[in-house]
Backbone as JSON, one array per atom type, in Angstrom:
{
  "sequence": "XXXXXXXXXXXXXXXXXXXXXXXXXXXXXXXXXXXXXXXXXXXXXXXXXXXXXXXXXXXXXXXXXXXXXXXXXXXXXXXXXXXXXXXXXXXXXXXXXXXXXXX",
  "N": [[-157.51, -35.67, -38.48], [-158.51, -33.94, -41.36], [-156.34, -32.2, -43.64], [-156.6, -28.8, -44.41], [-156.97, -26.57, -47.15], [-155.79, -23.37, -46.94], [-157.02, -20.17, -47.56], [-157.35, -16.67, -48.45], [-160.06, -16.25, -48.31], [-161.1, -18.17, -46.49], [-159.57, -17.85, -44.24], [-160.03, -16.25, -41.84], [-162.23, -17.53, -40.55], [-161.34, -20.23, -40.41], [-158.81, -20.12, -39.22], [-158.3, -17.8, -37.47], [-160.63, -17.7, -35.86], [-160.76, -20.21, -34.85], [-161.15, -22.55, -32.27], [-159.27, -24.45, -31.7], [-155.72, -25.24, -31.66], [-153.85, -24.19, -34.48], [-151.97, -25.41, -37.11], [-150.11, -23.97, -39.52], [-148.93, -24.52, -42.7], [-146.8, -23.06, -44.75], [-146.13, -23.22, -48.08], [-144.91, -24.3, -51.36], [-145.51, -25.76, -54.58], [-143.17, -26.21, -56.1], [-141.11, -26.4, -54.31], [-138.58, -28.19, -52.88], [-137.8, -28.89, -50.09], [-140.3, -28.38, -48.97], [-141.87, -30.43, -50.0], [-140.65, -32.49, -48.69], [-141.33, -32.08, -46.0], [-144.06, -32.25, -46.06], [-145.31, -34.93, -45.78], [-144.89, -35.32, -43.05], [-146.35, -33.24, -41.89], [-148.88, -34.05, -42.72], [-149.09, -36.45, -41.27], [-149.13, -35.46, -38.65], [-151.57, -34.14, -38.72], [-153.33, -36.32, -39.05], [-152.89, -37.76, -36.7], [-153.59, -36.12, -34.56], [-156.39, -35.06, -33.38], [-157.12, -32.79, -32.04], [-155.93, -30.63, -33.17], [-155.97, -28.29, -35.79], [-154.93, -28.49, -39.08], [-153.54, -26.63, -41.66], [-152.76, -25.78, -45.04], [-150.93, -23.38, -46.81], [-150.57, -22.2, -49.92], [-148.01, -20.43, -51.1], [-147.64, -19.26, -53.58], [-150.19, -18.89, -54.57], [-151.49, -17.55, -52.53], [-150.21, -15.11, -51.77], [-150.64, -12.65, -50.25], [-151.24, -13.64, -47.66], [-148.85, -14.9, -46.99], [-147.17, -12.69, -46.93], [-148.37, -11.25, -44.86], [-147.65, -12.82, -42.66], [-144.95, -12.6, -42.7], [-143.42, -14.41, -44.19], [-140.51, -15.42, -45.53], [-139.05, -17.47, -46.39], [-139.45, -20.8, -47.44], [-140.15, -24.22, -46.54], [-142.31, -22.67, -44.16], [-143.56, -23.08, -41.01], [-146.21, -22.29, -38.98], [-147.54, -21.98, -35.78], [-150.67, -21.32, -34.62], [-152.51, -20.01, -31.94], [-155.4, -19.31, -30.39], [-155.82, -17.29, -32.25], [-153.43, -15.98, -32.36], [-149.89, -15.85, -33.13], [-148.08, -18.52, -31.99], [-145.82, -20.06, -32.28], [-143.04, -20.48, -34.53], [-141.59, -22.2, -37.17], [-138.96, -22.57, -39.33], [-137.99, -23.86, -42.44], [-137.02, -27.29, -43.27], [-137.78, -29.57, -40.76], [-137.47, -32.21, -38.33], [-140.15, -34.43, -37.3], [-140.4, -34.44, -34.48], [-139.54, -31.88, -33.74], [-141.58, -30.28, -34.78], [-143.76, -31.21, -33.32], [-142.96, -30.39, -30.79], [-143.08, -27.58, -31.12], [-145.79, -27.35, -31.3], [-146.47, -27.91, -28.77], [-146.75, -30.52, -27.98]],
  "CA": [[-158.31, -34.61, -39.09], [-158.04, -33.62, -42.71], [-155.61, -30.96, -43.88], [-157.43, -27.85, -45.14], [-156.28, -25.53, -47.93], [-156.11, -22.06, -46.37], [-157.05, -19.07, -48.51], [-157.83, -15.41, -47.87], [-161.51, -16.35, -48.11], [-161.46, -18.97, -45.31], [-158.57, -17.65, -43.19], [-160.58, -15.75, -40.57], [-163.06, -18.57, -39.93], [-160.59, -21.47, -40.19], [-157.61, -19.93, -38.4], [-158.43, -16.81, -36.39], [-161.76, -18.0, -34.97], [-160.72, -21.63, -34.51], [-160.82, -22.77, -30.85], [-158.13, -25.37, -31.63], [-154.45, -24.77, -32.21], [-153.8, -24.37, -35.94], [-150.63, -25.49, -37.7], [-150.12, -23.48, -40.89], [-147.77, -24.91, -43.5], [-146.61, -22.19, -45.92], [-145.39, -24.07, -49.0], [-145.12, -24.13, -52.81], [-145.31, -27.05, -55.25], [-141.83, -26.33, -56.65], [-140.17, -26.36, -53.18], [-138.15, -29.52, -52.45], [-137.99, -29.1, -48.65], [-141.75, -28.39, -48.68], [-142.33, -31.78, -50.31], [-140.09, -33.37, -47.66], [-142.04, -31.89, -44.74], [-145.5, -32.49, -46.26], [-145.82, -36.15, -45.14], [-144.85, -35.13, -41.6], [-147.5, -32.39, -41.58], [-150.06, -34.9, -42.9], [-149.11, -37.37, -40.13], [-149.56, -34.7, -37.47], [-153.01, -33.91, -38.89], [-154.04, -37.58, -38.83], [-152.68, -38.28, -35.34], [-153.99, -35.16, -33.53], [-157.73, -34.52, -33.64], [-157.28, -31.51, -31.33], [-155.19, -29.61, -33.91], [-156.37, -28.08, -37.19], [-153.75, -28.29, -39.94], [-153.86, -25.98, -42.92], [-151.64, -25.51, -45.94], [-151.05, -22.12, -47.54], [-149.72, -22.17, -51.11], [-147.53, -19.04, -51.15], [-147.8, -18.74, -54.94], [-151.59, -18.52, -54.76], [-151.96, -16.74, -51.4], [-149.09, -14.23, -51.41], [-150.95, -11.73, -49.16], [-151.12, -14.32, -46.37], [-147.42, -15.09, -46.75], [-146.64, -11.37, -46.55], [-148.94, -10.93, -43.53], [-146.92, -13.57, -41.64], [-143.52, -12.38, -42.86], [-142.78, -15.61, -44.7], [-139.48, -15.08, -46.49], [-138.42, -18.72, -46.75], [-140.39, -21.9, -47.26], [-141.38, -24.17, -45.78], [-142.45, -22.03, -42.85], [-144.71, -23.64, -40.28], [-146.6, -21.37, -37.92], [-148.57, -22.46, -34.87], [-151.59, -20.27, -34.16], [-153.29, -20.4, -30.77], [-156.27, -18.19, -30.03], [-155.69, -16.24, -33.25], [-152.1, -15.36, -32.23], [-148.75, -16.71, -33.45], [-147.51, -19.12, -30.78], [-144.5, -20.6, -32.62], [-142.7, -20.43, -35.95], [-140.5, -23.1, -37.53], [-138.58, -22.28, -40.71], [-137.19, -24.9, -43.07], [-137.35, -28.67, -42.94], [-137.45, -30.01, -39.4], [-138.06, -33.52, -38.05], [-141.47, -34.43, -36.68], [-140.28, -34.1, -33.06], [-139.44, -30.42, -33.62], [-142.9, -29.71, -35.04], [-144.6, -31.54, -32.17], [-142.53, -29.5, -29.7], [-143.62, -26.26, -31.41], [-147.22, -27.44, -31.04], [-146.66, -28.18, -27.35], [-147.13, -31.93, -27.81]],
  "C": [[-157.69, -34.24, -40.43], [-157.3, -32.28, -42.74], [-156.49, -30.07, -44.77], [-156.55, -26.89, -45.93], [-156.74, -24.18, -47.39], [-155.99, -20.99, -47.45], [-157.46, -17.8, -47.77], [-159.3, -15.54, -47.49], [-161.88, -17.13, -46.84], [-160.54, -18.75, -44.12], [-159.18, -17.24, -41.85], [-161.34, -16.86, -39.84], [-162.24, -19.79, -39.53], [-159.43, -21.3, -39.22], [-157.89, -19.01, -37.2], [-159.53, -17.14, -35.38], [-161.77, -19.46, -34.5], [-160.36, -21.8, -33.03], [-159.63, -23.7, -30.66], [-156.85, -24.63, -32.02], [-154.48, -25.06, -33.71], [-152.33, -24.38, -36.36], [-150.76, -25.08, -39.16], [-148.82, -23.86, -41.57], [-147.73, -24.02, -44.74], [-145.66, -22.92, -46.86], [-145.61, -23.63, -50.44], [-144.82, -25.47, -53.48], [-143.89, -27.28, -55.77], [-140.74, -26.44, -55.58], [-139.84, -27.77, -52.69], [-138.32, -29.77, -50.96], [-139.47, -29.11, -48.24], [-142.31, -29.79, -48.93], [-141.81, -32.78, -49.27], [-140.88, -33.27, -46.35], [-143.53, -32.23, -44.85], [-146.01, -33.79, -45.62], [-145.84, -36.05, -43.61], [-146.06, -34.3, -41.15], [-148.79, -33.21, -41.7], [-150.2, -35.89, -41.73], [-149.62, -36.67, -38.88], [-151.07, -34.45, -37.53], [-153.81, -35.17, -38.57], [-154.0, -38.02, -37.37], [-153.23, -37.37, -34.25], [-155.31, -34.5, -33.89], [-157.92, -33.13, -33.04], [-156.52, -30.37, -32.0], [-155.75, -29.52, -35.33], [-155.09, -27.81, -37.98], [-154.21, -27.7, -41.26], [-152.61, -25.71, -43.73], [-151.94, -24.24, -46.74], [-150.06, -22.15, -48.69], [-149.29, -20.71, -51.31], [-147.63, -18.43, -52.54], [-149.21, -18.22, -55.17], [-152.11, -17.56, -53.7], [-150.83, -15.85, -50.86], [-149.44, -13.26, -50.29], [-150.86, -12.37, -47.77], [-149.65, -14.54, -46.01], [-146.79, -13.77, -46.29], [-147.11, -10.99, -45.15], [-148.15, -11.6, -42.41], [-145.41, -13.45, -41.8], [-142.77, -13.6, -43.36], [-141.81, -15.21, -45.8], [-138.8, -16.33, -47.03], [-139.44, -19.83, -46.53], [-139.63, -23.23, -47.23], [-141.24, -23.36, -44.5], [-143.7, -22.59, -42.23], [-144.98, -22.74, -39.08], [-147.71, -22.0, -37.1], [-149.37, -21.25, -34.39], [-152.37, -20.81, -32.97], [-154.1, -19.2, -30.33], [-156.13, -17.02, -30.99], [-154.35, -15.53, -33.22], [-151.01, -16.36, -32.62], [-148.12, -17.2, -32.15], [-146.11, -19.66, -31.03], [-144.31, -20.53, -34.12], [-141.49, -21.33, -36.18], [-140.21, -22.88, -39.02], [-137.68, -23.39, -41.24], [-137.64, -26.29, -42.66], [-136.9, -28.98, -41.53], [-138.07, -31.39, -39.2], [-139.38, -33.36, -37.29], [-141.41, -33.99, -35.21], [-140.22, -32.58, -32.84], [-140.8, -29.75, -33.83], [-143.84, -30.0, -33.88], [-144.25, -30.66, -30.97], [-143.1, -28.1, -29.89], [-145.12, -26.21, -31.11], [-147.52, -27.68, -29.54], [-147.1, -29.6, -27.08], [-145.95, -32.79, -27.41]]
}
């Protein structure tokens, strides 16, 4: 499944009302560790049709970053039923992200 850019405008529909688990990747273009984790996030999106993956650019969507208490990037948050189910901060290997997703 394709990775979606998450914004304030599509957040409620794409994340909160989504029947699937949602993996949110809070990132910024200037962040080295964010660039390291991006291919892993893309792989997870391609390999798991039952998960929606979204990326939140913290420079452009600061209110969403504040809402989720993102103080360090990358921060990956798993949403399930509109609630935070897991949070992973910093670069982590794929296995750690799959574990957070319950896979």
